[in-house]
C-alpha positions in Angstrom: 218.4 119.0 125.3 219.2 122.3 127.1 219.7 125.3 124.7 223.3 125.7 126.0 224.2 122.2 125.1 222.5 122.5 121.7 224.7 125.5 120.8 227.8 123.3 121.3 226.3 120.5 119.3 225.8 122.8 116.4 229.3 124.2 117.0 230.9 120.8 116.8 228.9 119.7 113.8 229.6 122.9 111.9 233.3 122.9 112.6 233.6 119.2 111.7 231.8 119.6 108.5 233.8 122.6 107.3 237.1 120.8 108.3 236.1 117.6 106.4 235.0 119.5 103.3 238.2 121.5 103.3 240.3 118.3 103.5 238.3 116.7 100.7 238.9 119.8 98.5 242.6 120.0 99.3 243.2 116.4 98.6 240.9 115.8 95.6 240.7 119.2 94.0 243.9 121.0 95.0 243.4 123.7 92.3 240.2 124.9 94.1 241.6 124.8 97.6 242.6 128.4 98.0 239.2 129.6 96.7 237.2 127.3 98.9 239.2 128.0 102.1 239.0 131.8 101.4 235.3 131.4 100.8 234.8 129.8 104.3 237.0 132.6 105.7 234.8 135.3 104.2 231.6 133.6 105.5 233.1 133.4 109.0 234.0 137.1 108.9 230.6 138.2 107.7 228.9 136.1 110.4 231.1 137.6 113.1 230.2 141.1 112.0 226.5 140.3 112.3 226.8 138.3 115.5 228.9 141.1 117.1 225.8 143.2 117.5 224.3 140.7 120.0 225.8 140.6 123.5 225.4 137.3 125.3 226.0 135.8 128.7 229.1 133.7 128.8 228.8 131.2 131.7 232.1 129.5 132.8 230.5 128.0 135.9 232.9 129.7 138.2 232.0 133.1 136.9 229.9 134.8 134.3 230.6 137.7 132.0 229.2 139.3 128.9 230.7 139.2 125.4 229.5 139.6 121.8 228.0 136.4 120.3 230.8 136.6 117.7 233.2 135.1 120.2 231.9 131.7 119.1 232.9 132.4 115.5 236.0 134.5 115.7 238.3 131.6 116.7 237.1 129.8 113.5 238.5 132.8 111.6 241.9 132.4 113.3 241.8 128.6 112.5 240.9 129.1 108.8 244.0 131.4 108.5 246.1 128.5 109.7 244.4 126.1 107.3 245.2 128.4 104.3 248.7 129.0 105.6 249.3 125.2 105.9 248.6 124.4 102.3 249.3 127.7 100.4 252.0 129.4 102.5 252.3 132.8 104.1 252.2 134.9 100.9 248.9 133.5 99.8 247.5 133.8 103.4 248.2 137.5 103.4 246.4 137.7 100.0 243.4 135.9 101.4 243.3 138.3 104.3 243.3 141.3 102.0 240.6 139.8 99.8 238.5 139.0 102.9 239.0 142.5 104.2 237.8 144.0 100.9 234.6 141.9 101.0 233.9 143.1 104.6 234.3 146.7 103.5 231.9 146.0 100.6 229.4 144.3 103.0 229.5 147.4 105.3 228.9 149.7 102.3 225.9 147.6 101.1 224.4 147.5 104.6 224.8 151.3 104.8 223.1 151.7 101.4 220.2 149.4 102.5 219.8 151.5 105.7 219.1 154.6 103.6 216.3 153.1 101.7 212.7 153.9 102.7 211.1 151.0 104.4 207.7 149.7 103.3 204.7 150.5 105.6 204.1 146.7 106.1 207.6 146.2 107.4 207.2 146.4 111.2 210.7 145.9 112.3 212.4 149.0 111.0 213.4 150.4 114.4 214.9 147.0 115.4 216.7 146.8 112.1 218.2 150.2 112.4 219.3 149.5 116.0 221.1 146.4 115.0 222.6 147.4 111.6 223.2 151.2 112.0 226.9 151.6 111.5 229.1 153.3 114.0 232.2 154.7 112.2 234.3 154.3 115.3 233.4 150.7 116.0 233.7 149.7 112.3 237.1 151.4 112.1 238.3 149.7 115.3 237.2 146.3 113.9 239.0 146.8 110.6 242.2 148.0 112.2 242.2 145.1 114.7 241.5 142.6 112.0 244.2 143.8 109.6 246.9 143.8 112.3 246.1 140.6 114.1 245.2 138.4 111.0 248.5 139.3 109.3 250.4 138.8 112.6 248.7 135.4 112.9 249.9 134.4 109.4 253.5 135.6 110.1 253.8 133.8 113.5 252.4 130.6 112.1 254.7 130.6 109.1 257.7 131.6 111.2 257.1 128.7 113.7 256.6 126.3 110.8 259.9 127.3 109.2 261.8 127.2 112.5 260.6 123.7 113.5 260.0 122.1 110.0 262.9 119.6 110.2 261.9 118.5 113.8 258.3 118.2 112.7 259.1 116.1 109.7 261.4 113.9 111.8 258.6 113.2 114.3 257.7 109.6 113.7 254.2 109.6 115.1 250.9 111.0 113.7 250.3 114.7 113.3 247.6 114.3 115.8 250.3 114.2 118.6 253.0 116.1 116.8 253.9 118.9 119.3 255.2 121.2 116.6 251.8 121.2 114.8 250.1 122.0 118.0 252.7 124.7 118.8 252.3 126.8 115.7 248.5 126.8 115.7 248.0 127.5 119.4 250.6 130.3 119.6 249.6 132.1 116.4 245.9 131.9 117.3 246.5 133.0 120.9 248.4 136.0 119.7 245.7 136.8 117.2 242.7 136.5 119.6 244.4 138.3 122.5 245.7 141.2 120.5 242.5 141.6 118.6 240.6 141.9 121.9 243.0 144.6 123.2 243.1 146.7 120.0 239.4 146.5 119.2 238.0 147.3 122.6 240.6 150.1 123.2 239.8 151.8 119.9 236.1 151.2 120.0 235.3 152.0 123.7 238.1 154.3 125.0 236.4 157.1 127.0 233.0 155.5 126.5 233.0 152.4 128.8 235.4 150.7 131.3 238.0 149.0 129.1 239.4 146.3 131.4 236.3 144.2 131.9 235.5 144.2 128.2 239.0 143.3 127.3 239.3 140.5 129.8 235.9 139.1 128.8 236.8 139.0 125.1 240.3 137.6 125.8 239.0 134.8 128.0 236.0 133.9 125.8 237.9 133.9 122.5 240.9 132.0 123.8 238.9 129.3 125.5 237.0 128.7 122.3 240.2 129.0 120.3 241.8 126.2 122.4 238.7 124.1 122.0 238.8 124.3 118.2 242.6 123.6 117.9 242.0 119.8 117.6 240.1 120.4 114.4 243.2 122.1 112.8 245.4 119.2 114.0 242.8 116.8 112.5 242.9 118.8 109.3 246.7 118.6 109.2 246.6 114.9 109.9 244.2 114.2 107.1 245.8 116.2 104.4 249.2 114.5 105.1 252.7 115.9 104.7 252.8 115.8 100.9 249.9 118.2 100.4 251.2 121.1 102.5 253.2 124.1 101.4 256.7 124.1 102.8 257.9 127.6 101.9 256.6 130.9 103.2 256.2 132.1 99.6 253.4 129.7 99.1 255.1 127.3 96.7 254.7 123.5 96.9 257.5 121.2 98.1 
């Protein structure tokens, strides 16, 4: 199997596994759902920070552009925000975002501490390590600012659309798999998150250093394509947890 295809196989298996485990916990062990989903959220964020250091070729057949490898992970982050929001409401989603942000600050501090330690003579990869994990204050700040703004915006848009169309959604007779209001809130909130994150991060990180427009367009296109591809997994998640297991109010209380 070509390497390009293998990446997508891993992507599908990984996303399906996390979605199924999340549904199982929500339905069978509701008291642990927030902790479990927030744990997945933190793992995705940490992975995106590491993968962002590697720039990859993104081939869309018609044209090719470069983007950080984290574009494969970042849409998962937007999706897990929706998954938390669906069962715990907007207030708890904002709490998860702040908690996840605190863990990423801690991760950055720990990496910075590790970089100051003297490497052993037998460690032959010190230069490569420093090149990958040396922290740029500007890039780190840009990442944190973009994350805090866009993640909270995602949570607000998702909850607002859910409140606005709740009665129509509940009146829809068919499965959640084809419910247009379920698709609406996750696609709109994720698109706003992924698009605005690309604009804010690239502008703050690379203004005056590199051409902004190609970088912004590359990230917007890559993130939103993958964001659309992973939308069916959220709809599948919603379908499996059922109506009775989802939070109805933006405060995070149960129906």
